[in-house]
N, C-alpha and C positions, 0 to 999 in steps of 0.2 A: 143850574144842574147840580145835583148833590153828588157827594163823593162816592155814594153807592151805585150811582147810575153808570151804565157802561159808556165808555168814551168812544166817540166815533174813530174809526181807523184812519190814520193819516194816509193821505195819498199824495204821490209826487205828480206834479204836472207833466203831462205828456207833451214833449216838444213838437210832436207831429200835429197836435190839435190846438195850438195856440192861436191859429188864425180863425176868425169867425166863420169863414166859409166851409170849414171842415167839421163844424160841430153838428152832430146828428141829434135827432129826437132822443129824449131820455130813454125811451123804451128800446132803442136800438143799441144801447151802450153796453149792456151786460149779457154776454153769452152765458149759457148754462152748461159748462163742460161736464160730460159724464165721467164716471170712474174709468180708469184705464184709457185716458185720452191718447196717450202715445200709441198704444196698440191699435186703437180705433183709427187714428190719423194715418198710421202706417197701412192699415187695411184699405182705407179710402185711396191712398196713393197707389197701392198695387192694383186696386180695382180699375182706376182710370188708366194705368199703364197697360193692364191686360186688355181693357176694352180697345185701346188704340193699337195694341199689338195685334189683336184679332182682326181688326179692320185692315191693318197693313198686311197681314198674312194672306188674306184672301184677294188682295188687290192684284197681284201678279197672275193668279190662276183663274179669276172669275171670267176674264175675256176668253180664255181657252175653253173653259167649261161651256160657256154660252155658244161659242163657235162649234163645239162638238155636237151640241143639241141641234144646231142648224146645218149639220153635215158639211162643215168647212166653208160656208158662205160668209166670207169676211165682211163684206159690205153690210149684210143684214145683221151680223153680229155687232158691228160698230153702232148701228142704229139702236139695237136692243140694249147695248151697254149704256148708251146715253139715256135711254128710258129708265133703266135700273137706277142710274145716278140721280135722275130727276125725282123719281118716286121716293128714294131714300131721303132727299132733301125736303120733299113735301111732308113726309112723315115726321121728320125732325121739327119742321116749322109748326105743324099743328099739335104734335104730341108733347113737345117739351114743356109748354106752359101748363098743360093738363097734369102731367106727371109732377111738375114742380108744385102745383097747387095741392095735389093729393098728398104730397109729403108735408105741406103745411097743415093739413087736416089730420092725417093719420101717423105722422112721424117719418123720420128719414130711414130708419132701420128697415121697416117692411118694404119700402119702395126700392131701396138699394139691393136688398137680398132677392126680392122677386125679379128684379131686372137681371141680376146675375144668373139666376136659374133660367129665366126666360130666354136670355141671350144664348146661354149654353145649349138649351134644347133647340133653339132656332138654328144654330150652326150645325147641329146634328141633323136637323131636317134638311138643310141645304146639302150636307154631305151625302145624304141618302137619296136626294131628289131624283126620281126616275124620269122626269120630264121638265121641260123649260118652265112650264106653268108653276110647278112646285118650287123651282128655284126662285122664280119671281115672287111667289108668296113668301118665301123665306126672307127675301130682301125687304119686303114690306114690313114684316115682323121685326127684323133687325133695326129698321128705321125707328120703330116704336120703342123697342127695349133699350136701345143705346141712347134714347132720350133721357135716361136716368143720370147722365153726367151732371146736369144742373143740380140734381139732388145731392150728388157727391160734393159739389161746390158749396151748396147750402149747409151740408154737414160740417164742412171745414169752417164756415162762418160761425156756426153754432158753437164750436168747441175752441175757437181761437179768439183771444182778446183783440179788440179792434185795432190796436197799434201793430199787431203782427199779421193782420189778414193779408196784406200785400205779399208778404213773404210766403204765407201758406198758399195763396193762389199761384205764386211763382213756382212753388214746388209742383203743383198740379200741372202747370205749363211744362215743367221739366218732364213730367210723366208723358205728356203729349209727344215731346221730342224723342224720348226713349222709344216709345211705341212706333213713331215715325221712322226711326232708324232701323230698329230690329225687325219690325213686322215684315216689310217687303223682302228683306234678306232671308229670314226664316221661311217665309212663304215660298220664295223662289226655290230654296233647297228642297223643301218638302214636296213642292209641286213637280219637281223633276222626277220624283219617285212615283207620285200619283196626284193628278190635279185635284182630287177630292180630299187628300190627306190633310192639307192645311185647315179645312173645315172641321174635320174630326178633332184635330189638336186644339183648335180655337174653342170648340164646344167643350172639350174636356177641361181645359184651363178655366173657363168661366164657371163650370159646375163645381170644380174643386175649390175655386175662390169663394163661391157662394157657401159651400159647406164650412169652410174655414171661418167665414163671417158669422155663421150661426153661433160660434163660440166666442168670438173676440169683439163683435160689434155691438156696443150698447146703444140705446136710443139717445139722441142728442137734443131733441126738442121737448122741453117740458110741457106738461098738460096746459099750464096757464098761458103758454105762448103759442098755442095752436089756434088756427082760425078755421071757420066753417068753409067747406068747399063751395065754390060758386062758379057756375059756367060763365057768368059775366066777367070774371077775372081769369078763368082758365083758358078762354079762347085767345088766339094770338093777338088780336086787336085789344082785348080787355087787359091782357097781361102787360102789353107795352104801355097801356095807359098809366101804369104804376109810375113811369118815368115823369109824368106830369104833376105828381103830387108835391114835389119840392123843387124850388128854384134851382136851376143848374143841372138837375138830373137828366132832363131831355137833351141838354147840350152834351153832356158826357156820353149819353147813349148814342147820339149822332156821331161822336168821335169814334166809338166802337164800330158802328155800322159802316162808316166809310173805311175804317181800317180793315174790317172783315171783307168788304168788297174788293179793296186793293189787293188783299191776300189771294183772291181768286186768280189774279194774273199769274201767280206762281203755279197754282194747281192746274191751270188750263192751257197756258201757252209756253211754260218754262221748257218742257221737253222739246216741243217742235221748234221753238225759237233757237235753242242751243244747237239742234241739229242743222237748222237752216243757216244760221249765221256763222257758227264755229265748226260745223261738221263733226261734232262730238259723237263718239260711239255711245252705244247703250251703256257700256261700263262707265265711261266718264260722266255721263249724266247721272248715273246711279251714285257715283262717288260724291258728286257735288250735292245731290239731295241728302246724302248721308251727312255731309258736312253741315248743312243747314240744320238737320235734326240734332247733331252733336252740339252745335252752338246753342240751340234752343234749350237743350238739357242743362248745359253748363251755366248759361245765363240765368235760367229759372232757378236752379238749385243753389248756385253759389253767389250770384251777383245781385239779384233783386233785393234781398234783405239789406245788404250794406248800402246800396244805392238809395233805397227808400229811407233808411236811417239817416243818411247824409243830406238828401235833397227833399225828402217828403214825397208823398204820392203825386202831388202836382208837378214837382220837379222831375220825378222819374217818368211821368207820362210825357212831359215835354221833351226830355232828352231822347226818349224812345221814338217819338214821332219825327224828330230831326234826323236821327240815325236812319230810320226807315226810309225817309224821303231821299237821303243821300244814297242809300243802298240801291233803291229802285232806279235812281238817276244813273248810277254807275252801271247797272245792268243795261240800261237803254243806250248809254253812250259808248259802251265798250265795243271797240272794233276787234279786239282779240279776247281770247278766253281768260288771259291773265287778269285784266282789269275786272272781268266778271267775277273771278274768284275773290279778288280783293274786296268786292262789294258785299260779300256774304256776312262778314263780321258786323258791318254797319247795318245791314238789313235786319239782323237778328237783335239789334237793340230794341226792336219792337217788343221783345220779350219783357221789357220794363213797362211798356204802356198797358198791356192787357191786365196784369194783376193790379197795377196802380189804379186804373179806372174802375175795375171791379171792386176794389177795396173802398174807394170813395162812394160808389153806389151802395155798397153793403152797409156803410155807416149811416146812410140816410134812410135805411129801411128797417122796420121793426123786426124782431125775431120771428114773429108770426107770418112774415111775408118774405123771408129769405128764399124759400122755394119758388115762390112766384117770381121774385127778382131774377134768380138764376135761369128760370124757364124763359123769362122775357129776353134775357141776354142771349140764350141759345136760339130764340126765335129770330133775333137779329142775324145770327149766323145762318139760319135757314133762309132768310131774305137774301143774304149775300150769295148763298149757294144757288138760289133761283136766278138772280140777276147776273152774277159774275161770269159764268161760263159763256153765255151768248154774247155778252158785252165785249169781253176781251178777245175771244176768238174772231169776232167780227172786226174789231179794231186791227188785229194782227193781219187778217186777210186783206183788208183795205190798205194797210201800210206797206205791203209788199207787192200789191197788184196795180197801184196807181202810179202816175208819173213821178210823184214825190216819194222816193223810196226811203222810208224811215222805219226799219223793222223794229226799232226799240220803242215805238209809240205806245204799246200796251203798258210798258213799265214807266214811261213818262206820265201816262194817265194815272197810274197808281201813285206815283210820287206827288202829282198835283192833288190827289185826294187827301194824302197825308198832310200836305201843306194847308189845305182847307181845314183839316182836323186840328192842326196846330193852332190856327187862329181861333177856332171854336174852343179849344182847351184853355187858351188865355182868357177868353171871354167868360168861361165857366169859373175860372179862378177869381175873377173880379166880382162875381155875383154873390151876394150874401145868401146864406142858406137859412131855412126855417129852423128856429131854435126848438 
């Protein structure tokens, strides 16, 4: 090499990538961050926060609105509410990989912005809905438009160096926690004024956020890293097949799936379990759920980055699964509400597992497939949303109605799933990855 030739830039070895199993294909190593990355990343963070806030805001008032259309028939309203939830999960399952693949083809910016505007208009449709059928249609559309969250995740992978992706995904998990805490509280306050008001506010926030994004959100996916759209990859089965391309990916994906299913125990039996076993009031249940959301936000925003820096993604995933299994076990064993409260900080250690696992999968995926990857991950959430409700409500029903009275069985089941996940995670760590 002559003295006139440019010298290659020196690079420091990344301590998180010294193990062969964490080395990804060369094409997955270099994101193409756009100009104004900080403003763009902030916009994505607020987009996810507002999406979760909007979903949380309508949660307390949707049952009342449905019941009003059914003239106060609570039994029919409960059945219809279950149908609404199932349809939303089905839309997420089928549409997440499609939208993720579209972002791989056309870029992240148009998909994220169209989703913001679509979700905003959809909430306005539901706020106006003159009949139950219109409200149902709005819920179907919201299941489609909120499927853009995988694209937001893919955007963060595009603009974040590989060694910082776990921390970036941790911040997005913090956004989930913030929305989880504030949404129901704001929705409840607005719903006391008018049950349709939370829909109007949610729609307005989404539209304002979309307008703001028009000015601050650059495209993150370069032309050379885009891939043609293919229905073979965009359907849920085809998108999940991405996990089979590299050794260990299917194992990590299974860890996520089991964790998502275990999480359904919280979403579906938490409230009825606390009322049955501890006789908690609605207010106490609300405070405990808010505590879970606050812990999620704190862990995601403040602890994921140092934990991953100290232990690596594999270590963070492991400690999260151990903490989650302990937390679920404490929920199931607790004879008093005090032990239940003490289990919350342990349970929220799962906040380390989600971003660590996503970061590992992201490293093993090329830039042109990040949207497909995040769509596939969201399809796993969709599968959990279809399987979990019936599974855990059935387990709880049987656990309190048979001769062996063990009301904590749903949480023991969730803990067992995480222990299986822990074994799978250790297996994944021993598997060499494709270079």
